[in-house]
N, C-alpha and C positions, 0 to 999 in steps of 0.2 A: 504494498499501500504507501502509497508520494504522502512523504509528508507535508504539507504544504502549510502555506502560511498564510495563507488570502481561505476564502470562499470562491469558487469559481461554481459554473453553475450555465447549464448550453439548454435549450429551447430549439427545437425539432419541432416546427410546422409551418403553414401550404402558403400562405398569400399574405401580402401584405396586409397589416389590418388589426388579424389573428392574432400576433402578437402585445395587441391593446389591445386589443378588446378579453379575450379572453383576461387575462392577471401580466399589464400592465404596468398594474402602479405593483406588483409581487419584482416584473426589474424591481420599478425605480428603487422600492426599497433591500435590493441590497445590493443595487451598484452606487446605492446612499451612507452608503453601511460601512462597504469597504470592498464590497465584493465583485472578481470580471465579471461580466458577464458576457454567454456571447448567445446565439442564435442562428441560423441555417431559415430558411425560406425556402421552400422545394422548389417554387412559382415566383413571376411576376404580377398573375394575375388580372392576366390581358379581358375576361370574358368576365372582370366587378361590373357591375352599374358604373355608366355615368353620370353624375346628379349635373350638373352643371356643363356644355355644350361647348365649351367658350376654356376650360381647361384642360377636357383630350377630348377624342376622337378613336375609333376604334381600331387605328391603325397605328394609337401612340401611347395607347392605355397604361400597357406595361411598361412602358421606361416610364412613363409619368406617374405608377404607383410605385415603381421601386426608389423611384426618388423618396415622392410622398411616408416611404416605411423607412425610407436612412433620416432621416429629419424625427416621427414620432421614438428614432432608438434617439437618438440623439438627444431625446425631450426625459426623455427613462434612463436613461446612459449606459446603453449597450454599447459594450466596442465593440465587439466579431457583430458584424452580422454577410453574414456568406447564403450569397441568389443559386443555385443550385443553376436558374435559367428554363427547367420545364415547358413544357405547355398549361397556363390555365386547364383544367380537365370542366369547367362546369358543375352546375351541380345534378346531380343524375339521373343522371334516362333522359338529357336533351345532346346534340345530334354531336356538341362540343365536347364528348363522353368515348366518341372513335379517329380522338384527330389523332393520329399517327405520331407528334410532336407528346399529344399529353401524361401529364406524371402520372397516371394511371394504368398507364400503358404500356410507364418504363419501362427497364428489366429492373426486379426489388432487387438483386445482384450491383444491378453498377449506385443506383440508391441507396445499399447499406452500406456501399462503398466509400460513397461519400461524409457520408455520416465516423462513423469509423476513423477515417483518415482527422477530417474534424473533432474527435474524440479525445482522436489521439494524442492529441499534436492539442487541443485548450487540459485537455485535462480534467473534466469538472468528475465535483464530488455528488451530483447533480442533475439528474437528466429530462428535463422535461418536454410532452407530451401531450398527444389531442387523449381521447379519450377511444375506447377499439373498435365505437361507433364514426371518431369524429366528431363526436357531440350531437350532428340530428343525420349523421350517413351520407359526406358532402366526399367521394370518393377521391377529392385529396386529405383529406380530414383522417381519412385508413391511410390510406398512401401514407403518410407522414411516423399515421399513428404505427405501423408493421413498420416499415425502414426505425423509430429508432427504438423499439422494442428488441428492437435484428440485431441495430449494432451495440446495445447494451453488454453486451454480453458478446457478441464475435471482436467487439475490442479490445477485447483479453484474451484471445487468440492468438498466439504468432499466428499460428497455419494460417487464419482469417487473410487474406491481406495482406499473405508477406511484400512489397512492390515497397510497403511504408517503413520498414524498416531498414526495408537497406536507405534509405530517406533519412538513416536516425529517429525513425517516429518510434517508441515503447509499447510494448498491450501496455492497455489501459480499464481497470471496469470501474464504472462512476457509484460510489457510495448506494446508493442511491434512484431508484423510477421515481415519478410519481406521473399523475399525470392532473390533470389541465379543465375543471369541469365550471355544467352551471347546472347548479341545482335543478331535477324538472319541475321542482314547483314554480320556479323562477321564470320556468321557461314558459311555461302554462300561462301565465303571469305575462308577459313575455309576446308572445301570442297573441292569444284575450284584444292584449291593449289595441295591440295589430290592428285590430278587424274592429276593435270600440274608431277608433280614429278617421278607420278608409284608407290604413295602408297597402300598398299591392305589392309584396314580392314572392318569391317562389320559395321566400321560408314557409309562405301560411299555408301551402298547399303539405307541407310537414307534417303526419302526426302528433301530438304534441307528449307521446308515450315512447318515441319512439325518441325525445330527445332530451340529450342530455344526460347526469344520474340518476335512479335515487336516488335524493336525500339523505339513506342511509347507509348508505357503500361510502361516504363521503367519511376521508379519517382526516385531514388540515384541513384547518380555515384558517388564514393569513390578515391579521389583520392591516390592515393599506389606507387605514383613511386619512395619512398625511400624510399619502403619495393623488389622496383625489383629483385637486388640481394639477399634480404633474399628471396622470394618467386622461380629464381630456382636457389639456392643449395635449398631446400626444395623439390624441384619438381627432382633433381640430385639420392633427398633417395629415392626415388621409383627404383629403377636404373635397378625391374624384366620389369618394368610398362616404361620405354623412352628406347630410343637409342642414342650411341654417348655423346658429354658430355653440349651439349648443345639442352637438352630438348624444347628450343622453335623455334628452328635454319629452322623447315622447314614451316613455317605459313609467311605467304602476310610480307616485311619491317614491313607496315605501319600498319596492322592485333593489328602485334608482336608487336610495338612499348604501344596500344595503351590498350592489353591483359595486358601490364605487367605494364604501369603501373595506365591503372584503370578499378578497378570495377563493378558490373552491377546488380542495384537487382529492387525489383519492392518492393511497401511497402502496404503490404492486410491488417490487421490490425492498431487502428486505417486509416482507409484510405485515400490516397496524397488526398485531396484539395488545394494542388499548383495552381498556374494561371497556360497559359498554357505558353509550353519551358521554364516550372521552375525548376527546381532538389533539390532536398533533397543533401543537403553533405556529411551527417552526421549521420548514425544510433541512434547513443542518443539525436541528439536533433534536432530537426523542424526546421533549417537554412536556406537559401533556395539562389539556385546563376542562 
């Protein structure tokens, strides 16, 4: 095991803005506390929405969104941003799923190799990614999850991707693997509010029982309330994907306050064995409350 002098966290996600809306407060917290926070983003989000045609068109949306990602990461304090450059696959069941360069169609061994290389270089104690359903079934989220979970083990195996060792990258296994998640109760409330305000989104077509994770599966809740302003500022960097100056103003007030003040995780490895009703309060230490 490495003798670390600093906390190191690596997030593996799929699109620009995943990092902010899912766990931006957590990234800001550990960066502010002196940790090294790194991020892998699988795509540039070429198939995302365009809130204002003056910001981007379909021909340059990926380029614009990558710049939005890097701006948001500067706000959050993320030091390393690695964009793999696969193509956004679009929502599940859409024609973009079949594009030959789509992230969800890419060779998984190749994707895992990219993640393993970053793990061996950054040497994080904590690896963070989506849950197995990618939050709501997005094929790129699922691909990012699969790659991160396999890389968690593969990075410590010298027989996997030995070309890295030739370049001086030593095997490494992070201490912990977490899924960054939304409580299912919050996902239901968000979808209900979108319907109430007449929002138009593919998100509304998703079965609410397939979104997020059941509340009782959550093992870890981080208090990130002091970083809420930074999370909101980072979210505003993703201008092509949000309307107005407050990217969270459409949420129910109770849900909005909770999602800005607290972020939720499931600890996968090592398994969480806390007593019933207990929660971890930190991704690097086993404290609970």
